C-alpha positions in Angstrom: 108.8 140.6 56.5 108.3 136.9 56.0 105.9 134.8 53.9 103.5 132.1 55.0 102.1 129.0 53.4 99.4 126.7 54.8 97.4 123.8 53.6 94.1 122.2 54.8 92.7 119.2 52.9 90.1 116.5 53.3 92.5 113.8 52.1 96.3 113.4 52.5 97.7 115.7 49.8 101.3 116.8 48.8 102.4 120.4 48.9 105.0 120.1 46.2 103.4 122.6 43.7 102.7 125.4 46.2 106.0 124.8 48.1 108.0 125.1 44.8 106.4 128.5 44.2 107.0 129.8 47.7 110.6 128.7 47.9 111.5 130.8 44.9 110.6 133.9 47.0 113.3 132.9 49.4 116.2 134.5 47.7 115.2 134.4 44.0 112.0 136.2 43.2 111.7 137.6 46.7 114.1 138.7 49.5 113.1 136.2 52.1 116.5 134.5 52.2 117.1 134.1 56.0 115.9 130.5 56.5 112.8 128.4 56.0 110.8 125.6 57.4 107.9 123.3 56.8 105.8 121.0 59.0 103.6 118.1 57.7 101.1 116.5 60.1 100.5 112.8 59.9 97.8 112.1 62.5 99.4 113.1 65.8 102.8 112.7 64.2 104.8 115.6 62.7 107.4 115.6 59.9 109.5 118.8 59.9 112.3 120.3 57.7 114.2 123.4 58.6 117.2 125.2 57.1 118.8 128.6 57.9 119.9 129.1 54.3 117.8 130.7 51.5 115.1 128.3 50.3 115.7 129.1 46.7 119.2 127.6 47.0 118.6 125.0 49.7 119.3 121.4 48.9 116.9 120.4 51.7 114.2 122.5 50.0 114.9 120.9 46.7 114.5 117.5 48.3 111.1 118.5 49.8 109.9 119.9 46.5 110.3 116.4 44.9 109.0 114.3 47.9 105.3 113.6 47.6 104.8 113.9 51.4 101.1 113.7 51.9 99.3 115.5 54.7 95.9 116.9 55.5 97.5 119.9 57.3 100.8 121.6 56.6 102.5 124.9 57.6 105.5 126.5 55.8 107.4 129.7 56.3 110.2 131.6 54.6 112.1 134.2 56.7 113.3 137.7 56.1 115.0 138.4 59.5 113.9 141.5 61.4 114.4 140.3 65.0 116.9 137.6 66.0 120.0 136.0 64.4 119.9 134.0 61.2 120.2 130.5 62.6 118.3 127.3 62.8 116.8 128.1 66.2 115.0 131.1 64.7 113.5 129.4 61.7 109.7 128.9 61.7 107.5 127.0 62.0 107.9 126.5 65.8 106.6 123.4 67.6 105.4 122.8 71.1 103.5 119.9 72.7 100.3 120.5 74.6 97.7 117.9 75.8 99.4 115.1 73.8 99.4 117.0 70.5 102.0 118.9 68.4 101.1 122.5 68.0 102.7 124.3 65.1 103.0 128.1 64.6 104.4 130.5 61.9 104.2 134.3 62.0 104.6 137.0 59.5 105.2 140.5 61.0 106.9 142.2 63.8 106.0 143.3 67.3 108.8 145.3 68.8 110.0 144.5 72.3 107.3 141.8 72.8 107.5 140.2 76.3 104.4 138.0 76.8 103.2 135.8 79.6 105.9 134.0 81.6 104.9 130.4 82.2 105.7 126.8 81.2 106.4 127.6 77.5 109.6 129.4 76.8 111.4 130.4 73.6 114.5 128.7 72.4 115.6 131.3 69.9 115.5 135.1 70.1 112.7 136.1 67.7 109.6 138.0 68.7 107.6 135.4 66.7 108.6 132.5 69.0 107.9 134.7 72.1 104.4 135.3 70.7 103.9 131.6 70.1 104.9 130.8 73.7 102.6 133.5 74.9 99.7 132.0 72.9 100.5 128.5 74.3 100.8 129.8 77.9 97.4 131.5 77.6 95.8 128.4 76.1 97.2 126.1 78.8 96.1 128.5 81.6 92.7 129.5 80.3 91.3 126.4 78.5 91.1 122.7 79.2 92.0 119.7 77.1 88.4 119.3 76.1 87.6 122.9 75.3 85.3 123.5 72.4 86.6 125.0 69.1 84.3 127.9 69.8 86.1 128.6 73.1 89.5 128.1 71.4 88.7 130.5 68.6 87.3 133.1 71.0 90.7 133.0 72.9 92.8 133.0 69.7 90.9 136.0 68.2 91.2 137.9 71.5 94.9 137.3 71.6 95.3 138.1 67.9 93.5 141.3 68.2 95.8 142.3 71.1 98.9 141.4 69.1 97.7 143.3 66.0 97.3 146.4 68.1 101.0 146.2 68.9 102.4 145.5 65.4 102.0 143.3 62.4 100.5 139.8 63.2 99.7 137.4 60.3 99.8 133.9 61.5 99.1 130.2 61.0 98.5 127.9 63.9 97.5 124.2 64.0 97.4 121.1 66.2 96.9 118.8 63.2 93.1 118.7 63.5 92.4 122.3 62.4 94.3 125.3 61.0 93.7 128.7 62.4 94.7 131.7 60.2 94.7 135.4 61.1 95.4 138.4 58.9 96.7 141.6 60.3 97.9 143.1 57.0 98.3 140.5 54.2 97.0 136.9 53.6 95.2 135.1 50.8 93.5 131.8 50.3 92.0 129.5 47.6 89.9 126.4 47.8 90.3 123.9 45.0 87.5 121.3 44.4 85.9 119.5 41.4 85.9 120.3 38.6 89.7 120.8 38.9 91.7 122.7 36.3 95.2 123.9 35.5 97.3 126.4 37.5 100.5 128.3 36.7 102.9 129.4 39.4 103.8 133.1 39.6 107.4 132.5 40.7 108.4 129.5 38.6 107.7 128.1 35.2 105.6 125.3 36.5 102.1 124.3 35.6 100.0 121.6 37.0 96.8 119.9 35.9 95.0 119.2 39.2 92.4 117.0 37.5 95.1 114.5 36.9 96.3 114.6 40.5 93.0 114.5 42.4 89.7 112.7 42.7 86.3 114.3 42.4 85.8 114.2 46.2 89.1 116.1 47.1 88.9 119.5 48.7 92.3 121.3 49.1 92.7 124.8 50.5 95.9 126.8 50.3 96.6 129.9 52.4 99.6 132.1 51.5 100.8 135.6 52.2 100.3 136.5 48.6 98.7 134.4 45.8 101.0 131.8 44.4 99.4 131.3 40.9 98.6 133.7 38.1 95.4 132.1 36.7 93.2 131.4 39.7 90.9 133.6 41.7 92.2 133.9 45.3 90.3 135.4 48.2 92.2 138.3 49.8 91.8 138.5 53.5 90.9 141.8 55.0 92.8 143.2 58.0 91.4 141.5 61.2 89.8 138.6 59.2 90.3 135.1 60.6 89.3 131.6 59.5 89.5 128.2 61.1 90.0 125.5 58.5 89.3 121.8 58.8 89.6 119.2 56.0 89.8 121.9 53.4 86.7 123.8 54.5 86.2 126.9 56.5 84.7 125.7 59.8 84.5 129.1 61.5 85.3 132.6 60.4 85.0 136.2 61.5 86.8 139.5 61.9 88.1 141.7 64.7 88.7 145.4 64.6 92.2 146.8 64.8 92.4 149.9 67.0 93.8 153.1 65.4 
């Protein structure tokens, strides 16, 4: 399986602390050594970094750890290959354009022999994850309009997610830069940091940060990860079928769907 990392904040914020912890799981404290990627939204723009090597040893990952790239929404993924070759084309997160926005997707799990809807969006690599993403985008394009409400979007996304979860493991992060949709099939956790800010210690690296010295009292920053990244904070553990739509660090909508047995 792979691991996910997402961020939603009400002010441009860097991901260096959480990214440093996650990358250690890519070949050092964890087995996810088959590539990694990260995407930072800047308005409608997108800054992405990908590498097919293990993140724990990647010079590109080391560069990103030290770059204070500030974003309100970010998605990161470290890969343990189950389906598809170990190559750049198969590294998450994947990106597609729809209605003048970049849409970014990362997936943890596996759906064997997934086919999906055949339409405008097609995969470049050979992973089930990218095929699922193209299926999502094809459904959105066919069934919604550019001005569709977030309620209608969430209704479609949760319908699709429930269908995918019936076929296999489907934990995901999806964003167009304005919001961040998260769905848990088996494993996902989140934490929202707001004033009064305190210290935090990474699980996977000897790194501690004092958030009070890095933030303002108005900041709200939420982190979503496959497993908690710190040892001394209270993370919320998603239940199977739970989903949340984040915007500017806050949960805008949430709910749960049932997984058939």
